[in-house]
C-alpha positions, 0 to 999 in steps of 0.5 A, spaced: 169 407 699 166 414 700 168 418 706 164 418 712 161 424 716 162 431 715 166 434 709 171 440 711 166 445 709 161 442 713 166 442 719 169 448 719 161 451 719 160 447 726 166 450 729 165 457 727 158 456 730 161 453 737 166 458 737 161 464 737 157 460 743 163 460 746 165 467 745 157 468 747 158 465 753 166 468 755 163 475 755 157 473 759 162 470 764 166 477 765 159 482 765 158 477 771 162 479 777 159 473 782 160 468 776 167 471 774 169 470 780 167 463 781 170 461 774 177 463 777 176 460 783 175 454 779 180 455 774 185 455 781 183 450 784 184 445 778 190 447 777 192 445 783 190 439 782 193 438 775 199 440 778 199 435 784 198 430 779 203 432 775 208 432 781 210 440 779 
């Protein structure tokens, strides 16, 4: 029975395209100081929440 879904080359191409989008968004965020500040604040809040959940 043939495999269903993308082959390895297609999956790697999709992943590379997605990685490029991620890198572009990261550069946009770093260039926008208020946006970067909000993202850093949110990251700290999420880390605190994770620590609460894991009792650390």
